[in-house]
N, CA, C, O and CB atoms as a CASP TS submission, in Angstrom:
PFRMAT TS
TARGET T0000
AUTHOR 0000-0000-0000
METHOD Language model
MODEL 1
PARENT N/A
ATOM      1  N   MET     1      24.110  -9.438 -10.797  1.00  0.00           N
ATOM      2  CA  MET     1      23.905  -8.104 -10.766  1.00  0.00           C
ATOM      3  C   MET     1      22.617  -8.435 -11.131  1.00  0.00           C
ATOM      4  O   MET     1      21.878  -9.023 -10.341  1.00  0.00           O
ATOM      5  CB  MET     1      24.762  -7.101 -11.592  1.00  0.00           C
ATOM      6  N   LYS     2      22.199  -8.062 -12.454  1.00  0.00           N
ATOM      7  CA  LYS     2      20.762  -8.142 -13.629  1.00  0.00           C
ATOM      8  C   LYS     2      19.990  -7.973 -12.358  1.00  0.00           C
ATOM      9  O   LYS     2      19.504  -6.935 -11.908  1.00  0.00           O
ATOM     10  CB  LYS     2      20.306  -9.873 -14.807  1.00  0.00           C
ATOM     11  N   LYS     3      19.956  -9.727 -11.637  1.00  0.00           N
ATOM     12  CA  LYS     3      19.129  -9.879 -10.761  1.00  0.00           C
ATOM     13  C   LYS     3      18.291  -9.158  -9.188  1.00  0.00           C
ATOM     14  O   LYS     3      17.193  -9.169  -8.632  1.00  0.00           O
ATOM     15  CB  LYS     3      19.619 -10.684 -10.694  1.00  0.00           C
ATOM     16  N   ILE     4      19.939  -8.478  -8.974  1.00  0.00           N
ATOM     17  CA  ILE     4      19.720  -7.357  -7.429  1.00  0.00           C
ATOM     18  C   ILE     4      18.620  -6.265  -7.893  1.00  0.00           C
ATOM     19  O   ILE     4      17.640  -5.919  -7.233  1.00  0.00           O
ATOM     20  CB  ILE     4      21.478  -6.260  -6.880  1.00  0.00           C
ATOM     21  N   VAL     5      19.138  -5.626  -9.651  1.00  0.00           N
ATOM     22  CA  VAL     5      18.787  -5.160  -9.388  1.00  0.00           C
ATOM     23  C   VAL     5      16.972  -5.188  -9.888  1.00  0.00           C
ATOM     24  O   VAL     5      16.341  -4.155  -9.660  1.00  0.00           O
ATOM     25  CB  VAL     5      19.700  -4.502  -9.467  1.00  0.00           C
ATOM     26  N   GLU     6      16.169  -6.476 -10.601  1.00  0.00           N
ATOM     27  CA  GLU     6      15.621  -6.627 -11.112  1.00  0.00           C
ATOM     28  C   GLU     6      14.768  -6.453  -9.866  1.00  0.00           C
ATOM     29  O   GLU     6      13.689  -5.862  -9.923  1.00  0.00           O
ATOM     30  CB  GLU     6      15.829  -7.459 -11.945  1.00  0.00           C
ATOM     31  N   PHE     7      15.352  -7.078  -8.501  1.00  0.00           N
ATOM     32  CA  PHE     7      14.941  -7.191  -7.539  1.00  0.00           C
ATOM     33  C   PHE     7      14.660  -6.457  -6.134  1.00  0.00           C
ATOM     34  O   PHE     7      14.212  -6.868  -5.063  1.00  0.00           O
ATOM     35  CB  PHE     7      15.363  -7.830  -7.559  1.00  0.00           C
ATOM     36  N   LEU     8      15.177  -5.010  -6.650  1.00  0.00           N
ATOM     37  CA  LEU     8      14.918  -4.436  -5.543  1.00  0.00           C
ATOM     38  C   LEU     8      14.004  -3.586  -6.216  1.00  0.00           C
ATOM     39  O   LEU     8      13.498  -2.828  -5.389  1.00  0.00           O
ATOM     40  CB  LEU     8      16.039  -3.878  -4.728  1.00  0.00           C
ATOM     41  N   GLN     9      13.381  -3.294  -7.881  1.00  0.00           N
ATOM     42  CA  GLN     9      12.822  -2.059  -8.319  1.00  0.00           C
ATOM     43  C   GLN     9      11.838  -1.849  -7.519  1.00  0.00           C
ATOM     44  O   GLN     9      12.960  -1.658  -7.049  1.00  0.00           O
ATOM     45  CB  GLN     9      12.406  -1.982  -9.642  1.00  0.00           C
ATOM     46  N   LEU    10      11.134  -1.716  -6.999  1.00  0.00           N
ATOM     47  CA  LEU    10       9.620  -1.002  -5.997  1.00  0.00           C
ATOM     48  C   LEU    10       8.261  -0.271  -6.651  1.00  0.00           C
ATOM     49  O   LEU    10       7.302   0.302  -6.133  1.00  0.00           O
ATOM     50  CB  LEU    10      10.195   0.379  -4.994  1.00  0.00           C
ATOM     51  N   GLY    11       8.682  -0.600  -8.201  1.00  0.00           N
ATOM     52  CA  GLY    11       7.996   0.952  -8.656  1.00  0.00           C
ATOM     53  C   GLY    11       6.448  -0.455  -8.512  1.00  0.00           C
ATOM     54  O   GLY    11       5.336   0.033  -8.309  1.00  0.00           O
ATOM     55  N   GLU    12       6.507  -1.470  -8.589  1.00  0.00           N
ATOM     56  CA  GLU    12       4.457  -2.038  -8.627  1.00  0.00           C
ATOM     57  C   GLU    12       4.362  -2.432  -7.206  1.00  0.00           C
ATOM     58  O   GLU    12       3.418  -3.201  -7.021  1.00  0.00           O
ATOM     59  CB  GLU    12       3.824  -3.848  -9.857  1.00  0.00           C
ATOM     60  N   VAL    13       5.068  -2.139  -6.101  1.00  0.00           N
ATOM     61  CA  VAL    13       4.653  -2.263  -4.838  1.00  0.00           C
ATOM     62  C   VAL    13       3.856  -0.197  -4.294  1.00  0.00           C
ATOM     63  O   VAL    13       3.311   0.167  -3.253  1.00  0.00           O
ATOM     64  CB  VAL    13       6.408  -2.995  -3.856  1.00  0.00           C
ATOM     65  N   PHE    14       4.205   0.624  -5.632  1.00  0.00           N
ATOM     66  CA  PHE    14       3.969   1.569  -5.246  1.00  0.00           C
ATOM     67  C   PHE    14       3.171   1.567  -5.804  1.00  0.00           C
ATOM     68  O   PHE    14       2.233   1.719  -5.022  1.00  0.00           O
ATOM     69  CB  PHE    14       4.574   2.363  -5.165  1.00  0.00           C
ATOM     70  N   GLY    15       2.646   1.454  -7.211  1.00  0.00           N
ATOM     71  CA  GLY    15       1.907   1.617  -8.057  1.00  0.00           C
ATOM     72  C   GLY    15       0.841   0.737  -7.452  1.00  0.00           C
ATOM     73  O   GLY    15      -0.275   0.851  -7.959  1.00  0.00           O
ATOM     74  N   TYR    16       0.939   0.144  -6.766  1.00  0.00           N
ATOM     75  CA  TYR    16      -0.593  -1.047  -5.635  1.00  0.00           C
ATOM     76  C   TYR    16      -1.186  -0.309  -4.965  1.00  0.00           C
ATOM     77  O   TYR    16      -2.395  -0.077  -4.987  1.00  0.00           O
ATOM     78  CB  TYR    16      -0.192  -2.330  -4.286  1.00  0.00           C
ATOM     79  N   PHE    17       0.470   0.593  -3.600  1.00  0.00           N
ATOM     80  CA  PHE    17      -0.569   1.551  -3.124  1.00  0.00           C
ATOM     81  C   PHE    17      -1.374   3.011  -3.874  1.00  0.00           C
ATOM     82  O   PHE    17      -2.414   3.601  -3.581  1.00  0.00           O
ATOM     83  CB  PHE    17       0.100   1.984  -2.014  1.00  0.00           C
ATOM     84  N   LEU    18      -0.759   3.141  -4.516  1.00  0.00           N
ATOM     85  CA  LEU    18      -1.542   4.780  -5.434  1.00  0.00           C
ATOM     86  C   LEU    18      -3.275   3.866  -5.769  1.00  0.00           C
ATOM     87  O   LEU    18      -4.394   4.362  -5.637  1.00  0.00           O
ATOM     88  CB  LEU    18      -0.241   5.430  -7.847  1.00  0.00           C
ATOM     89  N   ARG    19      -2.957   2.586  -6.172  1.00  0.00           N
ATOM     90  CA  ARG    19      -4.186   2.476  -6.914  1.00  0.00           C
ATOM     91  C   ARG    19      -5.799   2.346  -5.878  1.00  0.00           C
ATOM     92  O   ARG    19      -6.996   2.617  -5.971  1.00  0.00           O
ATOM     93  CB  ARG    19      -3.889   1.045  -7.885  1.00  0.00           C
ATOM     94  N   VAL    20      -4.343   1.460  -4.457  1.00  0.00           N
ATOM     95  CA  VAL    20      -5.398   1.885  -3.820  1.00  0.00           C
ATOM     96  C   VAL    20      -6.409   2.202  -2.981  1.00  0.00           C
ATOM     97  O   VAL    20      -7.031   1.689  -2.051  1.00  0.00           O
ATOM     98  CB  VAL    20      -5.542   1.815  -3.968  1.00  0.00           C
ATOM     99  N   PHE    21      -6.377   3.303  -3.659  1.00  0.00           N
ATOM    100  CA  PHE    21      -6.747   5.133  -2.593  1.00  0.00           C
ATOM    101  C   PHE    21      -7.412   5.426  -4.487  1.00  0.00           C
ATOM    102  O   PHE    21      -7.934   6.540  -4.542  1.00  0.00           O
ATOM    103  CB  PHE    21      -4.396   6.837  -1.608  1.00  0.00           C
ATOM    104  N   GLN    22      -7.451   4.837  -5.581  1.00  0.00           N
ATOM    105  CA  GLN    22      -7.702   5.384  -6.534  1.00  0.00           C
ATOM    106  C   GLN    22      -9.433   4.528  -6.322  1.00  0.00           C
ATOM    107  O   GLN    22      -9.722   3.378  -5.992  1.00  0.00           O
ATOM    108  CB  GLN    22      -6.501   5.167  -7.868  1.00  0.00           C
ATOM    109  N   LYS    23     -10.190   5.592  -6.651  1.00  0.00           N
ATOM    110  CA  LYS    23     -12.020   5.329  -6.699  1.00  0.00           C
ATOM    111  C   LYS    23     -11.252   4.413  -8.226  1.00  0.00           C
ATOM    112  O   LYS    23     -10.174   4.344  -8.817  1.00  0.00           O
ATOM    113  CB  LYS    23     -13.683   7.323  -6.995  1.00  0.00           C
ATOM    114  N   PRO    24     -12.509   3.903  -8.292  1.00  0.00           N
ATOM    115  CA  PRO    24     -12.800   2.112  -7.935  1.00  0.00           C
ATOM    116  C   PRO    24     -13.716   2.467  -9.685  1.00  0.00           C
ATOM    117  O   PRO    24     -14.767   3.103  -9.773  1.00  0.00           O
ATOM    118  CB  PRO    24     -14.221   1.390  -5.771  1.00  0.00           C
ATOM    119  N   ASP    25     -12.697   1.650 -11.266  1.00  0.00           N
ATOM    120  CA  ASP    25     -13.203   1.809 -12.618  1.00  0.00           C
ATOM    121  C   ASP    25     -14.706   1.077 -12.683  1.00  0.00           C
ATOM    122  O   ASP    25     -15.315   0.074 -12.311  1.00  0.00           O
ATOM    123  CB  ASP    25     -12.094   1.130 -13.706  1.00  0.00           C
ATOM    124  N   PRO    26     -14.814   1.997 -13.236  1.00  0.00           N
ATOM    125  CA  PRO    26     -16.093   0.754 -13.510  1.00  0.00           C
ATOM    126  C   PRO    26     -16.141   0.252 -14.531  1.00  0.00           C
ATOM    127  O   PRO    26     -17.215  -0.299 -14.293  1.00  0.00           O
ATOM    128  CB  PRO    26     -17.452   1.072 -13.453  1.00  0.00           C
ATOM    129  N   SER    27     -15.980   0.024 -15.240  1.00  0.00           N
ATOM    130  CA  SER    27     -16.118  -0.867 -16.363  1.00  0.00           C
ATOM    131  C   SER    27     -15.278  -2.479 -16.116  1.00  0.00           C
ATOM    132  O   SER    27     -15.129  -3.393 -16.928  1.00  0.00           O
ATOM    133  CB  SER    27     -15.468   0.028 -17.701  1.00  0.00           C
ATOM    134  N   LYS    28     -14.595  -2.320 -13.912  1.00  0.00           N
ATOM    135  CA  LYS    28     -14.306  -3.929 -14.617  1.00  0.00           C
ATOM    136  C   LYS    28     -15.891  -3.602 -13.142  1.00  0.00           C
ATOM    137  O   LYS    28     -16.440  -2.886 -12.305  1.00  0.00           O
ATOM    138  CB  LYS    28     -12.036  -5.423 -14.383  1.00  0.00           C
ATOM    139  N   PRO    29     -15.766  -5.354 -14.197  1.00  0.00           N
ATOM    140  CA  PRO    29     -16.786  -5.823 -12.225  1.00  0.00           C
ATOM    141  C   PRO    29     -16.164  -6.204 -10.390  1.00  0.00           C
ATOM    142  O   PRO    29     -15.487  -7.051  -9.807  1.00  0.00           O
ATOM    143  CB  PRO    29     -17.639  -7.692 -12.494  1.00  0.00           C
ATOM    144  N   THR    30     -16.890  -5.013 -10.104  1.00  0.00           N
ATOM    145  CA  THR    30     -16.622  -6.004  -8.665  1.00  0.00           C
ATOM    146  C   THR    30     -17.723  -6.799  -7.615  1.00  0.00           C
ATOM    147  O   THR    30     -18.904  -6.592  -7.893  1.00  0.00           O
ATOM    148  CB  THR    30     -15.936  -5.050  -7.655  1.00  0.00           C
ATOM    149  N   THR    31     -17.535  -7.423  -6.787  1.00  0.00           N
ATOM    150  CA  THR    31     -18.453  -7.369  -5.751  1.00  0.00           C
ATOM    151  C   THR    31     -18.582  -7.702  -5.233  1.00  0.00           C
ATOM    152  O   THR    31     -18.333  -8.024  -6.395  1.00  0.00           O
ATOM    153  CB  THR    31     -19.120  -7.357  -5.625  1.00  0.00           C
ATOM    154  N   ALA    32     -18.911  -8.499  -3.915  1.00  0.00           N
ATOM    155  CA  ALA    32     -18.504  -7.559  -2.560  1.00  0.00           C
ATOM    156  C   ALA    32     -17.410  -8.002  -1.835  1.00  0.00           C
ATOM    157  O   ALA    32     -17.062  -7.333  -0.863  1.00  0.00           O
ATOM    158  CB  ALA    32     -19.611  -7.476  -1.479  1.00  0.00           C
ATOM    159  N   SER    33     -16.492  -9.526  -2.282  1.00  0.00           N
ATOM    160  CA  SER    33     -15.649  -9.702  -1.230  1.00  0.00           C
ATOM    161  C   SER    33     -14.586  -9.134  -1.980  1.00  0.00           C
ATOM    162  O   SER    33     -13.471  -9.175  -1.460  1.00  0.00           O
ATOM    163  CB  SER    33     -15.474 -11.128  -0.616  1.00  0.00           C
ATOM    164  N   LEU    34     -14.791  -8.270  -3.836  1.00  0.00           N
ATOM    165  CA  LEU    34     -13.357  -7.536  -3.994  1.00  0.00           C
ATOM    166  C   LEU    34     -13.277  -6.778  -2.679  1.00  0.00           C
ATOM    167  O   LEU    34     -12.482  -6.805  -1.739  1.00  0.00           O
ATOM    168  CB  LEU    34     -13.218  -6.423  -5.394  1.00  0.00           C
ATOM    169  N   ARG    35     -14.829  -5.817  -3.056  1.00  0.00           N
ATOM    170  CA  ARG    35     -14.162  -4.208  -2.039  1.00  0.00           C
ATOM    171  C   ARG    35     -14.262  -4.362  -0.526  1.00  0.00           C
ATOM    172  O   ARG    35     -13.935  -3.427   0.205  1.00  0.00           O
ATOM    173  CB  ARG    35     -15.240  -2.563  -2.313  1.00  0.00           C
ATOM    174  N   VAL    36     -14.705  -5.518  -0.039  1.00  0.00           N
ATOM    175  CA  VAL    36     -14.272  -6.261   1.198  1.00  0.00           C
ATOM    176  C   VAL    36     -12.201  -5.447   1.681  1.00  0.00           C
ATOM    177  O   VAL    36     -11.553  -4.501   2.128  1.00  0.00           O
ATOM    178  CB  VAL    36     -14.351  -8.494   0.539  1.00  0.00           C
ATOM    179  N   MET    37     -12.170  -6.979   1.027  1.00  0.00           N
ATOM    180  CA  MET    37     -10.952  -7.081   0.863  1.00  0.00           C
ATOM    181  C   MET    37     -10.232  -6.171   0.753  1.00  0.00           C
ATOM    182  O   MET    37      -9.429  -6.123   1.685  1.00  0.00           O
ATOM    183  CB  MET    37     -10.743  -7.641   0.141  1.00  0.00           C
ATOM    184  N   HIS    38     -10.070  -4.986  -0.339  1.00  0.00           N
ATOM    185  CA  HIS    38      -9.602  -3.368  -1.580  1.00  0.00           C
ATOM    186  C   HIS    38      -9.298  -2.576   0.614  1.00  0.00           C
ATOM    187  O   HIS    38      -8.346  -1.991   1.130  1.00  0.00           O
ATOM    188  CB  HIS    38     -12.142  -2.060  -3.401  1.00  0.00           C
ATOM    189  N   GLY    39     -10.856  -3.090   1.248  1.00  0.00           N
ATOM    190  CA  GLY    39     -11.318  -1.904   1.963  1.00  0.00           C
ATOM    191  C   GLY    39     -10.404  -1.948   3.440  1.00  0.00           C
ATOM    192  O   GLY    39     -10.172  -0.995   4.184  1.00  0.00           O
ATOM    193  N   ILE    40      -9.944  -3.478   3.609  1.00  0.00           N
ATOM    194  CA  ILE    40      -8.815  -4.262   4.728  1.00  0.00           C
ATOM    195  C   ILE    40      -7.584  -3.356   4.412  1.00  0.00           C
ATOM    196  O   ILE    40      -7.017  -2.510   5.104  1.00  0.00           O
ATOM    197  CB  ILE    40      -8.393  -6.207   4.378  1.00  0.00           C
ATOM    198  N   ASN    41      -7.297  -3.912   2.839  1.00  0.00           N
ATOM    199  CA  ASN    41      -6.129  -2.925   2.553  1.00  0.00           C
ATOM    200  C   ASN    41      -5.836  -1.917   2.572  1.00  0.00           C
ATOM    201  O   ASN    41      -4.677  -1.761   2.188  1.00  0.00           O
ATOM    202  CB  ASN    41      -5.803  -2.848   1.862  1.00  0.00           C
ATOM    203  N   ARG    42      -6.457  -0.840   2.916  1.00  0.00           N
ATOM    204  CA  ARG    42      -6.257   0.199   2.663  1.00  0.00           C
ATOM    205  C   ARG    42      -6.184   0.650   4.749  1.00  0.00           C
ATOM    206  O   ARG    42      -5.350   1.382   5.282  1.00  0.00           O
ATOM    207  CB  ARG    42      -7.512   0.798   1.383  1.00  0.00           C
ATOM    208  N   ILE    43      -7.199  -0.001   5.358  1.00  0.00           N
ATOM    209  CA  ILE    43      -6.977   0.260   6.575  1.00  0.00           C
ATOM    210  C   ILE    43      -5.453  -0.761   7.217  1.00  0.00           C
ATOM    211  O   ILE    43      -4.911  -0.535   8.299  1.00  0.00           O
ATOM    212  CB  ILE    43      -8.498  -0.038   7.284  1.00  0.00           C
ATOM    213  N   SER    44      -5.237  -1.307   6.726  1.00  0.00           N
ATOM    214  CA  SER    44      -3.637  -2.180   6.569  1.00  0.00           C
ATOM    215  C   SER    44      -2.193  -0.698   5.980  1.00  0.00           C
ATOM    216  O   SER    44      -0.991  -0.460   6.102  1.00  0.00           O
ATOM    217  CB  SER    44      -3.944  -3.896   4.683  1.00  0.00           C
ATOM    218  N   ILE    45      -2.999  -0.328   5.571  1.00  0.00           N
ATOM    219  CA  ILE    45      -1.981   0.293   4.790  1.00  0.00           C
ATOM    220  C   ILE    45      -1.759   2.015   5.664  1.00  0.00           C
ATOM    221  O   ILE    45      -0.591   2.367   5.833  1.00  0.00           O
ATOM    222  CB  ILE    45      -2.623   0.335   2.934  1.00  0.00           C
ATOM    223  N   VAL    46      -2.764   2.864   6.104  1.00  0.00           N
ATOM    224  CA  VAL    46      -3.077   3.435   7.476  1.00  0.00           C
ATOM    225  C   VAL    46      -2.148   3.803   8.325  1.00  0.00           C
ATOM    226  O   VAL    46      -1.308   4.619   8.706  1.00  0.00           O
ATOM    227  CB  VAL    46      -3.745   2.663   8.172  1.00  0.00           C
ATOM    228  N   MET    47      -3.156   1.999   8.528  1.00  0.00           N
ATOM    229  CA  MET    47      -2.480   2.519  10.126  1.00  0.00           C
ATOM    230  C   MET    47      -1.076   1.579  10.344  1.00  0.00           C
ATOM    231  O   MET    47      -0.746   1.353  11.508  1.00  0.00           O
ATOM    232  CB  MET    47      -3.796   2.100  11.713  1.00  0.00           C
ATOM    233  N   PHE    48       0.077   0.816   8.805  1.00  0.00           N
ATOM    234  CA  PHE    48       1.474   0.408   9.096  1.00  0.00           C
ATOM    235  C   PHE    48       1.966   1.690   8.619  1.00  0.00           C
ATOM    236  O   PHE    48       3.181   1.614   8.801  1.00  0.00           O
ATOM    237  CB  PHE    48       2.106  -0.988   8.358  1.00  0.00           C
ATOM    238  N   LEU    49       1.607   3.259   7.917  1.00  0.00           N
ATOM    239  CA  LEU    49       1.511   4.925   7.796  1.00  0.00           C
ATOM    240  C   LEU    49       1.853   5.450   8.981  1.00  0.00           C
ATOM    241  O   LEU    49       2.760   6.253   9.200  1.00  0.00           O
ATOM    242  CB  LEU    49       0.085   5.545   7.448  1.00  0.00           C
ATOM    243  N   LEU    50       0.549   4.625  10.286  1.00  0.00           N
ATOM    244  CA  LEU    50       1.205   5.687  11.036  1.00  0.00           C
ATOM    245  C   LEU    50       1.686   5.113  11.644  1.00  0.00           C
ATOM    246  O   LEU    50       2.817   5.542  11.416  1.00  0.00           O
ATOM    247  CB  LEU    50       0.689   6.624  11.651  1.00  0.00           C
ATOM    248  N   CYS    51       1.876   4.066  12.649  1.00  0.00           N
ATOM    249  CA  CYS    51       2.396   3.758  13.036  1.00  0.00           C
ATOM    250  C   CYS    51       4.303   3.409  13.024  1.00  0.00           C
ATOM    251  O   CYS    51       5.158   3.408  13.909  1.00  0.00           O
ATOM    252  CB  CYS    51       1.580   3.339  13.027  1.00  0.00           C
ATOM    253  N   LEU    52       4.321   3.151  11.563  1.00  0.00           N
ATOM    254  CA  LEU    52       6.301   4.146  11.265  1.00  0.00           C
ATOM    255  C   LEU    52       6.243   5.763  11.559  1.00  0.00           C
ATOM    256  O   LEU    52       7.417   6.114  11.669  1.00  0.00           O
ATOM    257  CB  LEU    52       7.007   4.165   9.038  1.00  0.00           C
ATOM    258  N   GLY    53       5.398   6.868  11.727  1.00  0.00           N
ATOM    259  CA  GLY    53       5.054   7.800  11.807  1.00  0.00           C
ATOM    260  C   GLY    53       5.651   7.821  13.480  1.00  0.00           C
ATOM    261  O   GLY    53       6.597   8.535  13.812  1.00  0.00           O
ATOM    262  N   VAL    54       5.309   7.398  13.923  1.00  0.00           N
ATOM    263  CA  VAL    54       5.193   6.902  15.807  1.00  0.00           C
ATOM    264  C   VAL    54       6.066   5.847  15.212  1.00  0.00           C
ATOM    265  O   VAL    54       5.593   5.244  14.249  1.00  0.00           O
ATOM    266  CB  VAL    54       3.326   6.272  16.875  1.00  0.00           C
ATOM    267  N   MET    55       6.588   5.705  15.392  1.00  0.00           N
ATOM    268  CA  MET    55       8.893   4.608  15.760  1.00  0.00           C
ATOM    269  C   MET    55       9.590   5.655  15.119  1.00  0.00           C
ATOM    270  O   MET    55      10.747   5.627  15.539  1.00  0.00           O
ATOM    271  CB  MET    55       9.640   2.407  14.463  1.00  0.00           C
ATOM    272  N   LEU    56       9.365   6.988  13.920  1.00  0.00           N
ATOM    273  CA  LEU    56      10.040   7.545  13.129  1.00  0.00           C
ATOM    274  C   LEU    56      10.412   8.897  14.612  1.00  0.00           C
ATOM    275  O   LEU    56      11.466   9.327  15.082  1.00  0.00           O
ATOM    276  CB  LEU    56       9.119   7.884  11.467  1.00  0.00           C
ATOM    277  N   TYR    57       9.119   9.140  14.882  1.00  0.00           N
ATOM    278  CA  TYR    57       9.137   9.866  16.199  1.00  0.00           C
ATOM    279  C   TYR    57       9.655   9.850  17.315  1.00  0.00           C
ATOM    280  O   TYR    57      10.360  10.725  17.818  1.00  0.00           O
ATOM    281  CB  TYR    57       8.385   9.900  16.562  1.00  0.00           C
ATOM    282  N   ARG    58       9.318   8.820  17.771  1.00  0.00           N
ATOM    283  CA  ARG    58      10.425   8.033  19.014  1.00  0.00           C
ATOM    284  C   ARG    58      11.464   8.067  19.204  1.00  0.00           C
ATOM    285  O   ARG    58      11.974   8.363  20.285  1.00  0.00           O
ATOM    286  CB  ARG    58      10.604   6.938  19.120  1.00  0.00           C
ATOM    287  N   PHE    59      12.276   7.648  17.773  1.00  0.00           N
ATOM    288  CA  PHE    59      13.528   7.329  17.435  1.00  0.00           C
ATOM    289  C   PHE    59      13.819   8.482  17.420  1.00  0.00           C
ATOM    290  O   PHE    59      14.923   8.608  17.951  1.00  0.00           O
ATOM    291  CB  PHE    59      13.853   6.572  16.355  1.00  0.00           C
ATOM    292  N   PHE    60      13.184   9.968  16.899  1.00  0.00           N
ATOM    293  CA  PHE    60      14.103  11.684  16.749  1.00  0.00           C
ATOM    294  C   PHE    60      14.120  12.607  18.310  1.00  0.00           C
ATOM    295  O   PHE    60      14.807  13.561  18.676  1.00  0.00           O
ATOM    296  CB  PHE    60      12.974  12.996  15.342  1.00  0.00           C
ATOM    297  N   THR    61      12.905  11.730  19.062  1.00  0.00           N
ATOM    298  CA  THR    61      12.812  11.988  20.088  1.00  0.00           C
ATOM    299  C   THR    61      13.723  11.938  21.377  1.00  0.00           C
ATOM    300  O   THR    61      13.906  12.912  22.107  1.00  0.00           O
ATOM    301  CB  THR    61      12.042  11.546  20.109  1.00  0.00           C
ATOM    302  N   ARG    62      14.326  10.566  21.585  1.00  0.00           N
ATOM    303  CA  ARG    62      15.024   9.548  22.027  1.00  0.00           C
ATOM    304  C   ARG    62      16.621   9.429  21.868  1.00  0.00           C
ATOM    305  O   ARG    62      17.214   8.444  22.307  1.00  0.00           O
ATOM    306  CB  ARG    62      14.433   8.558  21.465  1.00  0.00           C
TER
END
């Protein structure tokens, strides 16, 4: 039972979603590839949420 509860903890996942949209920490070094990676992740998260909203809209209107 303990393994199941540990598996279902999503705090780190939601923490990442919040961390992606924050301003970068000036004390940490950034490279061009890291900035591009975070930009692509932002686009992916926004597209996922948009598509999820469209799917929910279609589900409730039909």
